[in-house]
Biopython code that builds the backbone (N, CA, C, O; Angstrom):
import numpy as np
from Bio.PDB.StructureBuilder import StructureBuilder

atoms = [
    (1, "UNK", "N", (0.765, -1.269, 0.098)),
    (1, "UNK", "CA", (0.097, 0.078, -0.046)),
    (1, "UNK", "C", (0.789, 1.210, -0.093)),
    (1, "UNK", "O", (1.534, 1.340, 0.879)),
    (2, "UNK", "N", (0.823, 2.178, -0.952)),
    (2, "UNK", "CA", (1.582, 3.319, -1.096)),
    (2, "UNK", "C", (0.832, 4.339, -0.315)),
    (2, "UNK", "O", (-0.392, 4.317, -0.188)),
    (3, "UNK", "N", (1.725, 5.352, 0.270)),
    (3, "UNK", "CA", (1.294, 6.577, 0.743)),
    (3, "UNK", "C", (0.487, 7.552, -0.146)),
    (3, "UNK", "O", (0.980, 7.692, -1.266)),
    (4, "UNK", "N", (-0.520, 8.183, 0.069)),
    (4, "UNK", "CA", (-1.261, 8.867, -0.780)),
    (4, "UNK", "C", (-0.203, 10.254, -1.169)),
    (4, "UNK", "O", (0.686, 10.658, -0.420)),
    (5, "UNK", "N", (-0.508, 10.775, -2.359)),
    (5, "UNK", "CA", (0.534, 11.781, -2.712)),
    (5, "UNK", "C", (0.179, 13.078, -1.969)),
    (5, "UNK", "O", (0.974, 14.018, -1.951)),
    (6, "UNK", "N", (-1.131, 13.136, -1.295)),
    (6, "UNK", "CA", (-1.271, 14.387, -0.582)),
    (6, "UNK", "C", (-0.535, 14.553, 0.769)),
    (6, "UNK", "O", (-0.573, 15.569, 1.464)),
    (7, "UNK", "N", (0.121, 13.449, 1.038)),
    (7, "UNK", "CA", (0.913, 13.542, 2.274)),
    (7, "UNK", "C", (0.105, 12.946, 3.585)),
    (7, "UNK", "O", (0.443, 13.185, 4.744)),
    (8, "UNK", "N", (-0.961, 12.173, 3.221)),
    (8, "UNK", "CA", (-1.616, 11.634, 4.480)),
    (8, "UNK", "C", (-0.775, 10.649, 5.165)),
    (8, "UNK", "O", (-0.087, 9.868, 4.508)),
    (9, "UNK", "N", (-0.789, 10.639, 6.381)),
    (9, "UNK", "CA", (-0.054, 9.677, 6.971)),
    (9, "UNK", "C", (-0.585, 8.099, 7.102)),
    (9, "UNK", "O", (-1.770, 7.917, 6.822)),
    (10, "UNK", "N", (0.049, 7.185, 7.426)),
    (10, "UNK", "CA", (-0.366, 5.960, 7.366)),
    (10, "UNK", "C", (-0.832, 5.537, 8.750)),
    (10, "UNK", "O", (-0.213, 5.852, 9.767)),
    (11, "UNK", "N", (-1.916, 4.832, 8.754)),
    (11, "UNK", "CA", (-2.348, 4.364, 10.198)),
    (11, "UNK", "C", (-1.226, 3.631, 11.006)),
    (11, "UNK", "O", (-0.442, 2.905, 10.396)),
    (12, "UNK", "N", (-1.129, 3.791, 12.304)),
    (12, "UNK", "CA", (-0.273, 3.003, 12.987)),
    (12, "UNK", "C", (1.106, 3.701, 13.379)),
    (12, "UNK", "O", (1.916, 3.225, 14.174)),
    (13, "UNK", "N", (1.233, 4.819, 12.743)),
    (13, "UNK", "CA", (2.539, 5.481, 12.804)),
    (13, "UNK", "C", (2.291, 6.849, 13.394)),
    (13, "UNK", "O", (1.265, 7.460, 13.097)),
    (14, "UNK", "N", (3.357, 7.447, 14.370)),
    (14, "UNK", "CA", (3.055, 8.723, 14.978)),
    (14, "UNK", "C", (3.166, 9.655, 13.721)),
    (14, "UNK", "O", (3.853, 9.404, 12.731)),
    (15, "UNK", "N", (2.444, 10.685, 13.894)),
    (15, "UNK", "CA", (2.484, 11.671, 12.801)),
    (15, "UNK", "C", (3.818, 12.310, 12.458)),
    (15, "UNK", "O", (3.843, 12.942, 11.401)),
    (16, "UNK", "N", (4.928, 12.248, 13.176)),
    (16, "UNK", "CA", (6.165, 12.729, 12.728)),
    (16, "UNK", "C", (7.172, 11.833, 12.482)),
    (16, "UNK", "O", (8.361, 12.146, 12.540)),
    (17, "UNK", "N", (6.682, 10.499, 12.150)),
    (17, "UNK", "CA", (7.576, 9.637, 11.906)),
    (17, "UNK", "C", (6.995, 9.008, 10.501)),
    (17, "UNK", "O", (5.849, 9.280, 10.146)),
    (18, "UNK", "N", (7.725, 8.274, 9.833)),
    (18, "UNK", "CA", (7.363, 7.546, 8.535)),
    (18, "UNK", "C", (8.176, 6.298, 8.336)),
    (18, "UNK", "O", (9.237, 6.055, 8.911)),
    (19, "UNK", "N", (7.568, 5.537, 7.465)),
    (19, "UNK", "CA", (8.369, 4.138, 7.272)),
    (19, "UNK", "C", (9.601, 4.375, 6.427)),
    (19, "UNK", "O", (9.557, 5.228, 5.541)),
    (20, "UNK", "N", (10.598, 3.736, 6.629)),
    (20, "UNK", "CA", (11.768, 4.030, 5.761)),
    (20, "UNK", "C", (11.488, 3.618, 4.259)),
    (20, "UNK", "O", (10.778, 2.688, 3.878)),
    (21, "UNK", "N", (12.197, 4.507, 3.502)),
    (21, "UNK", "CA", (12.003, 4.027, 1.919)),
    (21, "UNK", "C", (12.915, 2.993, 1.645)),
    (21, "UNK", "O", (13.624, 2.486, 2.514)),
    (22, "UNK", "N", (12.917, 2.632, 0.332)),
    (22, "UNK", "CA", (13.534, 1.415, -0.146)),
    (22, "UNK", "C", (15.101, 1.960, -0.037)),
    (22, "UNK", "O", (15.351, 3.071, -0.505)),
    (23, "UNK", "N", (16.085, 1.226, 0.542)),
    (23, "UNK", "CA", (17.371, 1.509, 0.561)),
    (23, "UNK", "C", (17.641, 2.392, 1.706)),
    (23, "UNK", "O", (18.807, 2.663, 1.993)),
    (24, "UNK", "N", (16.650, 2.861, 2.383)),
    (24, "UNK", "CA", (16.851, 3.785, 3.434)),
    (24, "UNK", "C", (17.130, 2.916, 4.968)),
    (24, "UNK", "O", (16.411, 1.976, 5.308)),
    (25, "UNK", "N", (18.050, 3.313, 5.621)),
    (25, "UNK", "CA", (18.259, 2.419, 6.851)),
    (25, "UNK", "C", (18.261, 3.388, 8.273)),
    (25, "UNK", "O", (18.849, 4.469, 8.308)),
    (26, "UNK", "N", (17.672, 2.944, 9.180)),
    (26, "UNK", "CA", (17.625, 3.532, 10.455)),
    (26, "UNK", "C", (18.757, 3.110, 11.188)),
    (26, "UNK", "O", (18.972, 1.904, 11.309)),
    (27, "UNK", "N", (19.557, 4.006, 11.727)),
    (27, "UNK", "CA", (20.678, 3.644, 12.584)),
    (27, "UNK", "C", (20.571, 3.860, 14.163)),
    (27, "UNK", "O", (20.117, 4.875, 14.690)),
    (28, "UNK", "N", (21.032, 2.810, 14.786)),
    (28, "UNK", "CA", (20.928, 2.814, 16.330)),
    (28, "UNK", "C", (21.871, 3.960, 16.861)),
    (28, "UNK", "O", (23.003, 4.142, 16.414)),
    (29, "UNK", "N", (21.351, 4.640, 17.762)),
    (29, "UNK", "CA", (22.083, 5.708, 18.578)),
    (29, "UNK", "C", (22.835, 5.060, 19.702)),
    (29, "UNK", "O", (22.154, 4.472, 20.543)),
    (30, "UNK", "N", (24.179, 5.080, 19.846)),
    (30, "UNK", "CA", (24.860, 4.721, 20.992)),
    (30, "UNK", "C", (25.119, 5.878, 21.984)),
    (30, "UNK", "O", (25.871, 6.784, 21.623)),
    (31, "UNK", "N", (24.638, 5.907, 23.019)),
    (31, "UNK", "CA", (24.717, 6.852, 24.016)),
    (31, "UNK", "C", (25.728, 6.406, 25.309)),
    (31, "UNK", "O", (25.456, 5.439, 26.020)),
    (32, "UNK", "N", (26.732, 7.111, 25.475)),
    (32, "UNK", "CA", (27.657, 6.700, 26.526)),
    (32, "UNK", "C", (27.402, 7.673, 27.782)),
    (32, "UNK", "O", (27.603, 8.880, 27.649)),
    (33, "UNK", "N", (26.994, 7.180, 28.900)),
    (33, "UNK", "CA", (26.612, 7.985, 29.861)),
    (33, "UNK", "C", (27.972, 8.021, 31.076)),
    (33, "UNK", "O", (28.499, 6.971, 31.444)),
    (34, "UNK", "N", (28.323, 9.108, 31.493)),
    (34, "UNK", "CA", (29.096, 9.324, 32.460)),
    (34, "UNK", "C", (28.403, 9.820, 33.819)),
    (34, "UNK", "O", (27.804, 10.894, 33.772)),
    (35, "UNK", "N", (28.439, 9.210, 34.855)),
    (35, "UNK", "CA", (27.941, 9.427, 36.105)),
    (35, "UNK", "C", (28.895, 9.794, 37.119)),
    (35, "UNK", "O", (29.627, 8.845, 37.398)),
    (36, "UNK", "N", (29.148, 10.895, 37.796)),
    (36, "UNK", "CA", (30.076, 11.031, 38.810)),
    (36, "UNK", "C", (29.548, 11.188, 40.085)),
    (36, "UNK", "O", (28.455, 11.750, 40.158)),
    (37, "UNK", "N", (30.067, 10.827, 41.068)),
    (37, "UNK", "CA", (29.856, 10.718, 42.537)),
    (37, "UNK", "C", (29.908, 12.125, 42.964)),
    (37, "UNK", "O", (30.880, 12.803, 42.633)),
    (38, "UNK", "N", (28.959, 12.627, 43.665)),
    (38, "UNK", "CA", (28.789, 14.125, 44.367)),
    (38, "UNK", "C", (29.810, 14.300, 45.489)),
    (38, "UNK", "O", (30.136, 15.464, 45.722)),
    (39, "UNK", "N", (30.351, 13.362, 46.201)),
    (39, "UNK", "CA", (31.263, 13.409, 47.057)),
    (39, "UNK", "C", (32.632, 13.252, 46.719)),
    (39, "UNK", "O", (33.399, 14.184, 46.960)),
    (40, "UNK", "N", (33.073, 12.149, 46.166)),
    (40, "UNK", "CA", (34.381, 12.039, 45.911)),
    (40, "UNK", "C", (34.810, 12.294, 44.523)),
    (40, "UNK", "O", (36.001, 12.455, 44.256)),
    (41, "UNK", "N", (33.897, 12.336, 43.645)),
    (41, "UNK", "CA", (34.289, 12.685, 42.029)),
    (41, "UNK", "C", (34.479, 11.713, 41.136)),
    (41, "UNK", "O", (34.757, 11.884, 39.949)),
    (42, "UNK", "N", (34.298, 10.434, 41.826)),
    (42, "UNK", "CA", (34.557, 9.135, 40.903)),
    (42, "UNK", "C", (33.621, 8.900, 39.915)),
    (42, "UNK", "O", (32.433, 8.793, 40.222)),
    (43, "UNK", "N", (34.032, 8.796, 38.643)),
    (43, "UNK", "CA", (33.265, 8.628, 37.708)),
    (43, "UNK", "C", (33.063, 7.232, 37.124)),
    (43, "UNK", "O", (33.920, 6.357, 37.245)),
    (44, "UNK", "N", (31.913, 7.050, 36.490)),
    (44, "UNK", "CA", (31.635, 5.625, 36.004)),
    (44, "UNK", "C", (30.951, 5.902, 34.549)),
    (44, "UNK", "O", (29.985, 6.641, 34.363)),
    (45, "UNK", "N", (31.633, 5.176, 33.580)),
    (45, "UNK", "CA", (31.143, 5.202, 32.194)),
    (45, "UNK", "C", (30.318, 4.168, 31.967)),
    (45, "UNK", "O", (30.654, 3.177, 32.615)),
    (46, "UNK", "N", (29.191, 3.989, 31.171)),
    (46, "UNK", "CA", (28.718, 2.962, 30.894)),
    (46, "UNK", "C", (27.838, 3.242, 29.417)),
    (46, "UNK", "O", (27.412, 4.383, 29.236)),
    (47, "UNK", "N", (27.606, 2.292, 28.482)),
    (47, "UNK", "CA", (26.655, 2.435, 27.352)),
    (47, "UNK", "C", (25.163, 2.374, 27.835)),
    (47, "UNK", "O", (24.784, 1.504, 28.619)),
    (48, "UNK", "N", (24.367, 3.309, 27.343)),
    (48, "UNK", "CA", (23.057, 3.371, 27.741)),
    (48, "UNK", "C", (22.094, 2.745, 26.585)),
    (48, "UNK", "O", (22.159, 3.167, 25.430)),
    (49, "UNK", "N", (21.269, 1.793, 26.941)),
    (49, "UNK", "CA", (20.455, 1.362, 25.765)),
    (49, "UNK", "C", (19.182, 2.250, 25.662)),
    (49, "UNK", "O", (18.596, 2.760, 26.617)),
    (50, "UNK", "N", (18.837, 2.355, 24.294)),
    (50, "UNK", "CA", (17.932, 3.379, 24.139)),
    (50, "UNK", "C", (16.549, 2.741, 24.375)),
    (50, "UNK", "O", (16.302, 1.575, 24.066)),
    (51, "UNK", "N", (15.731, 3.520, 24.902)),
    (51, "UNK", "CA", (14.233, 3.188, 25.052)),
    (51, "UNK", "C", (13.427, 4.052, 24.083)),
    (51, "UNK", "O", (13.246, 5.226, 24.406)),
    (52, "UNK", "N", (12.929, 3.608, 22.945)),
    (52, "UNK", "CA", (12.252, 4.591, 22.200)),
    (52, "UNK", "C", (10.792, 4.790, 22.474)),
    (52, "UNK", "O", (9.989, 3.873, 22.646)),
    (53, "UNK", "N", (10.552, 5.923, 22.497)),
    (53, "UNK", "CA", (9.097, 6.407, 22.719)),
    (53, "UNK", "C", (8.823, 7.522, 21.879)),
    (53, "UNK", "O", (9.429, 8.590, 21.968)),
    (54, "UNK", "N", (8.032, 7.316, 21.169)),
    (54, "UNK", "CA", (7.690, 8.439, 20.227)),
    (54, "UNK", "C", (8.862, 9.132, 19.598)),
    (54, "UNK", "O", (8.969, 10.348, 19.437)),
    (55, "UNK", "N", (9.751, 8.181, 19.254)),
    (55, "UNK", "CA", (10.998, 8.783, 18.444)),
    (55, "UNK", "C", (12.055, 9.639, 19.203)),
    (55, "UNK", "O", (12.779, 10.428, 18.596)),
    (56, "UNK", "N", (12.121, 9.454, 20.588)),
    (56, "UNK", "CA", (12.983, 9.995, 21.459)),
    (56, "UNK", "C", (13.534, 9.118, 22.400)),
    (56, "UNK", "O", (12.919, 8.118, 22.770)),
    (57, "UNK", "N", (14.777, 9.449, 22.866)),
    (57, "UNK", "CA", (15.547, 8.621, 24.050)),
    (57, "UNK", "C", (15.011, 9.301, 25.175)),
    (57, "UNK", "O", (15.059, 10.527, 25.283)),
    (58, "UNK", "N", (14.402, 8.394, 26.179)),
    (58, "UNK", "CA", (14.075, 8.886, 27.537)),
    (58, "UNK", "C", (15.130, 8.540, 28.540)),
    (58, "UNK", "O", (15.625, 7.418, 28.635)),
    (59, "UNK", "N", (15.442, 9.563, 29.277)),
    (59, "UNK", "CA", (16.525, 9.181, 30.320)),
    (59, "UNK", "C", (16.267, 9.997, 31.454)),
    (59, "UNK", "O", (16.115, 11.207, 31.287)),
    (60, "UNK", "N", (16.199, 9.489, 32.587)),
    (60, "UNK", "CA", (16.000, 10.352, 33.797)),
    (60, "UNK", "C", (17.166, 9.874, 34.858)),
    (60, "UNK", "O", (17.701, 8.777, 34.697)),
    (61, "UNK", "N", (17.507, 10.664, 35.855)),
    (61, "UNK", "CA", (18.547, 10.529, 36.694)),
    (61, "UNK", "C", (18.253, 9.187, 37.621)),
    (61, "UNK", "O", (19.181, 8.393, 37.777)),
    (62, "UNK", "N", (17.099, 8.955, 38.173)),
    (62, "UNK", "CA", (16.819, 7.775, 38.964)),
    (62, "UNK", "C", (16.965, 6.501, 38.115)),
    (62, "UNK", "O", (17.543, 5.513, 38.569)),
    (63, "UNK", "N", (16.440, 6.529, 36.887)),
    (63, "UNK", "CA", (16.778, 5.259, 36.106)),
    (63, "UNK", "C", (18.121, 5.029, 35.615)),
    (63, "UNK", "O", (18.502, 3.869, 35.463)),
    (64, "UNK", "N", (18.803, 5.908, 35.376)),
    (64, "UNK", "CA", (20.187, 5.852, 34.903)),
    (64, "UNK", "C", (21.029, 5.480, 36.211)),
    (64, "UNK", "O", (21.823, 4.556, 36.035)),
    (65, "UNK", "N", (20.994, 6.019, 37.448)),
    (65, "UNK", "CA", (21.786, 5.629, 38.561)),
    (65, "UNK", "C", (21.355, 4.376, 38.942)),
    (65, "UNK", "O", (22.206, 3.613, 39.400)),
    (66, "UNK", "N", (20.053, 3.951, 38.837)),
    (66, "UNK", "CA", (19.659, 2.595, 39.161)),
    (66, "UNK", "C", (20.222, 1.472, 38.577)),
    (66, "UNK", "O", (20.350, 0.390, 39.150)),
    (67, "UNK", "N", (20.650, 1.786, 37.131)),
    (67, "UNK", "CA", (21.187, 0.758, 36.283)),
    (67, "UNK", "C", (22.721, 0.457, 36.610)),
    (67, "UNK", "O", (23.306, -0.496, 36.094)),
    (68, "UNK", "N", (23.287, 1.276, 37.442)),
    (68, "UNK", "CA", (24.575, 0.878, 37.811)),
    (68, "UNK", "C", (24.685, 0.172, 39.504)),
    (68, "UNK", "O", (24.248, 0.640, 40.555)),
    (69, "UNK", "N", (25.236, -0.760, 39.323)),
    (69, "UNK", "CA", (25.354, -1.690, 40.346)),
    (69, "UNK", "C", (26.059, -0.770, 41.696)),
    (69, "UNK", "O", (27.130, -0.172, 41.585)),
    (70, "UNK", "N", (25.317, -0.795, 42.828)),
    (70, "UNK", "CA", (25.761, -0.272, 43.948)),
    (70, "UNK", "C", (25.637, 1.306, 43.942)),
    (70, "UNK", "O", (25.512, 1.818, 45.055)),
    (71, "UNK", "N", (25.651, 2.015, 43.017)),
    (71, "UNK", "CA", (25.382, 3.565, 42.938)),
    (71, "UNK", "C", (23.936, 3.778, 43.379)),
    (71, "UNK", "O", (23.050, 2.974, 43.090)),
    (72, "UNK", "N", (23.695, 5.060, 44.196)),
    (72, "UNK", "CA", (22.568, 5.331, 44.661)),
    (72, "UNK", "C", (22.423, 6.812, 44.481)),
    (72, "UNK", "O", (23.410, 7.535, 44.343)),
    (73, "UNK", "N", (21.102, 7.299, 44.483)),
    (73, "UNK", "CA", (20.587, 8.477, 44.430)),
    (73, "UNK", "C", (19.777, 8.651, 45.757)),
    (73, "UNK", "O", (18.677, 8.151, 45.991)),
    (74, "UNK", "N", (20.642, 9.582, 46.719)),
    (74, "UNK", "CA", (19.978, 9.562, 48.115)),
    (74, "UNK", "C", (19.684, 11.080, 48.348)),
    (74, "UNK", "O", (20.343, 12.035, 47.936)),
    (75, "UNK", "N", (18.497, 11.086, 49.136)),
    (75, "UNK", "CA", (18.078, 12.548, 49.344)),
    (75, "UNK", "C", (18.706, 12.944, 50.757)),
    (75, "UNK", "O", (19.381, 12.106, 51.355)),
    (76, "UNK", "N", (18.498, 14.173, 51.282)),
    (76, "UNK", "CA", (19.208, 14.689, 52.380)),
    (76, "UNK", "C", (18.849, 13.785, 53.702)),
    (76, "UNK", "O", (19.704, 13.852, 54.585)),
    (77, "UNK", "N", (17.984, 13.149, 53.909)),
    (77, "UNK", "CA", (17.541, 12.211, 54.916)),
    (77, "UNK", "C", (18.144, 10.857, 54.675)),
    (77, "UNK", "O", (17.803, 9.922, 55.400)),
    (78, "UNK", "N", (19.066, 10.672, 53.652)),
    (78, "UNK", "CA", (19.560, 9.399, 53.350)),
    (78, "UNK", "C", (18.669, 8.472, 52.687)),
    (78, "UNK", "O", (19.121, 7.346, 52.479)),
    (79, "UNK", "N", (17.414, 8.747, 52.293)),
    (79, "UNK", "CA", (16.627, 7.732, 51.703)),
    (79, "UNK", "C", (16.774, 7.782, 50.353)),
    (79, "UNK", "O", (17.027, 8.859, 49.813)),
    (80, "UNK", "N", (16.637, 6.658, 49.649)),
    (80, "UNK", "CA", (16.791, 6.511, 47.966)),
    (80, "UNK", "C", (15.560, 7.230, 47.292)),
    (80, "UNK", "O", (14.373, 7.009, 47.532)),
    (81, "UNK", "N", (16.092, 8.141, 46.395)),
    (81, "UNK", "CA", (15.171, 8.931, 45.525)),
    (81, "UNK", "C", (14.726, 8.138, 44.318)),
    (81, "UNK", "O", (15.504, 7.740, 43.451)),
    (82, "UNK", "N", (13.504, 7.949, 44.319)),
    (82, "UNK", "CA", (12.890, 7.252, 43.049)),
    (82, "UNK", "C", (12.189, 8.321, 41.950)),
    (82, "UNK", "O", (11.859, 8.019, 40.803)),
    (83, "UNK", "N", (12.055, 9.527, 42.524)),
    (83, "UNK", "CA", (11.093, 10.442, 41.580)),
    (83, "UNK", "C", (12.241, 11.395, 40.992)),
    (83, "UNK", "O", (13.126, 11.840, 41.723)),
    (84, "UNK", "N", (12.170, 11.665, 39.681)),
    (84, "UNK", "CA", (13.195, 12.437, 38.998)),
    (84, "UNK", "C", (12.799, 13.841, 39.397)),
    (84, "UNK", "O", (13.648, 14.707, 39.181)),
    (85, "UNK", "N", (11.740, 14.186, 39.902)),
    (85, "UNK", "CA", (11.385, 15.822, 40.102)),
    (85, "UNK", "C", (11.784, 16.152, 41.392)),
    (85, "UNK", "O", (11.507, 17.273, 41.818)),
    (86, "UNK", "N", (12.525, 15.182, 42.235)),
    (86, "UNK", "CA", (13.017, 15.628, 43.555)),
    (86, "UNK", "C", (14.428, 16.056, 43.177)),
    (86, "UNK", "O", (15.294, 15.282, 42.768)),
    (87, "UNK", "N", (14.578, 17.419, 43.361)),
    (87, "UNK", "CA", (15.823, 18.010, 42.966)),
    (87, "UNK", "C", (17.212, 17.899, 44.083)),
    (87, "UNK", "O", (18.373, 18.110, 43.730)),
    (88, "UNK", "N", (16.864, 17.591, 45.224)),
    (88, "UNK", "CA", (17.916, 17.756, 46.092)),
    (88, "UNK", "C", (18.619, 16.372, 46.419)),
    (88, "UNK", "O", (19.154, 16.188, 47.513)),
    (89, "UNK", "N", (18.598, 15.546, 45.567)),
    (89, "UNK", "CA", (19.299, 14.014, 45.649)),
    (89, "UNK", "C", (20.889, 14.169, 45.440)),
    (89, "UNK", "O", (21.380, 15.153, 44.887)),
    (90, "UNK", "N", (21.501, 13.286, 45.851)),
    (90, "UNK", "CA", (23.139, 13.117, 45.619)),
    (90, "UNK", "C", (23.220, 11.837, 45.039)),
    (90, "UNK", "O", (22.678, 10.826, 45.485)),
    (91, "UNK", "N", (24.055, 11.933, 43.826)),
    (91, "UNK", "CA", (24.376, 10.698, 43.312)),
    (91, "UNK", "C", (25.744, 10.202, 43.980)),
    (91, "UNK", "O", (26.737, 10.925, 44.057)),
    (92, "UNK", "N", (25.693, 9.066, 44.389)),
    (92, "UNK", "CA", (26.689, 8.663, 45.328)),
    (92, "UNK", "C", (27.254, 7.222, 44.966)),
    (92, "UNK", "O", (26.441, 6.326, 44.741)),
    (93, "UNK", "N", (28.668, 6.956, 44.898)),
    (93, "UNK", "CA", (29.192, 5.578, 44.584)),
    (93, "UNK", "C", (28.901, 4.745, 45.830)),
    (93, "UNK", "O", (28.405, 5.294, 46.814)),
    (94, "UNK", "N", (29.192, 3.428, 45.832)),
    (94, "UNK", "CA", (28.792, 2.517, 46.961)),
    (94, "UNK", "C", (29.473, 2.942, 48.351)),
    (94, "UNK", "O", (28.892, 2.866, 49.434)),
    (95, "UNK", "N", (30.784, 3.400, 48.168)),
    (95, "UNK", "CA", (31.478, 3.873, 49.370)),
    (95, "UNK", "C", (30.877, 5.079, 50.211)),
    (95, "UNK", "O", (30.478, 5.183, 51.371)),
    (96, "UNK", "N", (30.976, 5.911, 49.175)),
    (96, "UNK", "CA", (30.272, 7.281, 49.886)),
    (96, "UNK", "C", (28.747, 7.173, 50.259)),
    (96, "UNK", "O", (28.361, 7.850, 51.213)),
    (97, "UNK", "N", (27.895, 6.417, 49.620)),
    (97, "UNK", "CA", (26.659, 6.156, 50.032)),
    (97, "UNK", "C", (26.506, 5.504, 51.437)),
    (97, "UNK", "O", (25.573, 5.811, 52.179)),
    (98, "UNK", "N", (27.392, 4.653, 51.750)),
    (98, "UNK", "CA", (27.387, 4.027, 53.054)),
    (98, "UNK", "C", (27.895, 5.008, 54.028)),
    (98, "UNK", "O", (27.331, 5.079, 55.120)),
    (99, "UNK", "N", (28.964, 5.827, 53.739)),
    (99, "UNK", "CA", (29.497, 6.841, 54.637)),
    (99, "UNK", "C", (28.426, 7.870, 54.739)),
    (99, "UNK", "O", (28.334, 8.463, 55.814)),
    (100, "UNK", "N", (27.660, 8.147, 53.842)),
    (100, "UNK", "CA", (26.612, 9.289, 53.957)),
    (100, "UNK", "C", (25.467, 8.968, 54.770)),
    (100, "UNK", "O", (24.889, 9.828, 55.435)),
    (101, "UNK", "N", (25.097, 7.668, 54.734)),
    (101, "UNK", "CA", (24.271, 7.116, 55.471)),
    (101, "UNK", "C", (24.563, 7.096, 56.904)),
    (101, "UNK", "O", (23.814, 7.575, 57.757)),
    (102, "UNK", "N", (25.759, 6.483, 57.149)),
    (102, "UNK", "CA", (26.278, 6.505, 58.594)),
    (102, "UNK", "C", (26.149, 7.980, 59.171)),
    (102, "UNK", "O", (25.663, 8.133, 60.291)),
    (103, "UNK", "N", (26.583, 9.080, 58.410)),
    (103, "UNK", "CA", (26.809, 10.471, 58.770)),
    (103, "UNK", "C", (25.329, 11.066, 59.098)),
    (103, "UNK", "O", (25.135, 11.930, 59.953)),
    (104, "UNK", "N", (24.368, 10.506, 58.336)),
    (104, "UNK", "CA", (23.033, 10.972, 58.678)),
    (104, "UNK", "C", (22.495, 10.467, 59.959)),
    (104, "UNK", "O", (21.936, 11.152, 60.815)),
    (105, "UNK", "N", (22.734, 9.121, 60.003)),
    (105, "UNK", "CA", (22.421, 8.321, 61.217)),
    (105, "UNK", "C", (22.956, 9.068, 62.544)),
    (105, "UNK", "O", (22.177, 9.320, 63.464)),
    (106, "UNK", "N", (24.281, 9.400, 62.597)),
    (106, "UNK", "CA", (24.889, 9.975, 63.584)),
    (106, "UNK", "C", (24.393, 11.309, 63.903)),
    (106, "UNK", "O", (24.448, 11.689, 65.072)),
    (107, "UNK", "N", (23.861, 12.145, 62.890)),
    (107, "UNK", "CA", (23.264, 13.441, 63.179)),
    (107, "UNK", "C", (22.100, 13.121, 63.658)),
    (107, "UNK", "O", (21.833, 13.774, 64.667)),
    (108, "UNK", "N", (21.173, 12.262, 63.295)),
    (108, "UNK", "CA", (19.902, 12.084, 63.890)),
    (108, "UNK", "C", (20.058, 11.655, 65.328)),
    (108, "UNK", "O", (19.266, 12.072, 66.173)),
    (109, "UNK", "N", (20.963, 10.907, 65.617)),
    (109, "UNK", "CA", (21.291, 10.337, 66.943)),
    (109, "UNK", "C", (21.569, 11.441, 67.732)),
    (109, "UNK", "O", (20.979, 11.590, 68.802)),
    (110, "UNK", "N", (22.507, 12.340, 67.283)),
    (110, "UNK", "CA", (22.791, 13.535, 68.238)),
    (110, "UNK", "C", (21.913, 14.527, 68.402)),
    (110, "UNK", "O", (21.903, 15.257, 69.392)),
    (111, "UNK", "N", (20.988, 14.625, 67.276)),
    (111, "UNK", "CA", (19.942, 15.580, 67.639)),
    (111, "UNK", "C", (18.926, 14.990, 68.546)),
    (111, "UNK", "O", (18.387, 15.746, 69.354)),
    (112, "UNK", "N", (18.520, 13.448, 68.508)),
    (112, "UNK", "CA", (17.694, 13.047, 69.530)),
    (112, "UNK", "C", (18.250, 13.177, 70.747)),
    (112, "UNK", "O", (17.433, 13.521, 71.601)),
    (113, "UNK", "N", (19.542, 12.997, 71.198)),
    (113, "UNK", "CA", (20.261, 12.996, 72.324)),
    (113, "UNK", "C", (20.164, 14.443, 72.921)),
    (113, "UNK", "O", (20.064, 14.604, 74.137)),
    (114, "UNK", "N", (20.200, 15.598, 71.949)),
    (114, "UNK", "CA", (20.204, 16.907, 72.306)),
    (114, "UNK", "C", (18.910, 17.318, 72.864)),
    (114, "UNK", "O", (18.800, 18.154, 73.760)),
    (115, "UNK", "N", (17.959, 16.717, 72.318)),
    (115, "UNK", "CA", (16.478, 17.276, 72.746)),
    (115, "UNK", "C", (15.739, 16.255, 73.330)),
    (115, "UNK", "O", (14.515, 16.167, 73.239)),
    (116, "UNK", "N", (16.722, 15.202, 74.144)),
    (116, "UNK", "CA", (16.136, 14.472, 75.140)),
    (116, "UNK", "C", (15.203, 13.239, 74.353)),
    (116, "UNK", "O", (14.237, 12.735, 74.926)),
    (117, "UNK", "N", (15.516, 12.936, 73.329)),
    (117, "UNK", "CA", (14.592, 11.926, 72.735)),
    (117, "UNK", "C", (15.279, 10.479, 73.110)),
    (117, "UNK", "O", (16.257, 10.390, 73.853)),
    (118, "UNK", "N", (14.709, 9.498, 72.565)),
    (118, "UNK", "CA", (15.151, 8.170, 72.811)),
    (118, "UNK", "C", (16.351, 7.937, 73.737)),
    (118, "UNK", "O", (16.746, 6.793, 73.960)),
]
sb = StructureBuilder()
sb.init_structure("model")
sb.init_model(0)
sb.init_chain("A")
sb.init_seg("    ")
for serial, (resi, resn, name, xyz) in enumerate(atoms, 1):
    if name == "N":
        sb.init_residue(resn, " ", resi, " ")
    sb.init_atom(name, np.array(xyz, "f"), 0.0, 1.0, " ", f" {name:<3s}", serial, name[0])
structure = sb.get_structure()
């Protein structure tokens, strides 16, 4: 079935994409992501697999950091951040994540002791 000469789009395709013409090839995009620890500056590079939706690559910080073993995106309270709209998260390598959680626990214990808690 050929496309109409008037430029009508075919059913089943988003309005801004088209089927490849004969001899035309779609190429995969290779994306290399570099993630740096916010405390020590250690970097980790890895290839990111594309997830196509409407012709775009979708990538947000929690999903990227979640793909790296041991790396975490932690909030000020030391809790993992799952929502990309939370702007106060820190990207931390495994060693720094452990140290950050311990520092937050120590701070919470000292505040509890200061104000007569537990």
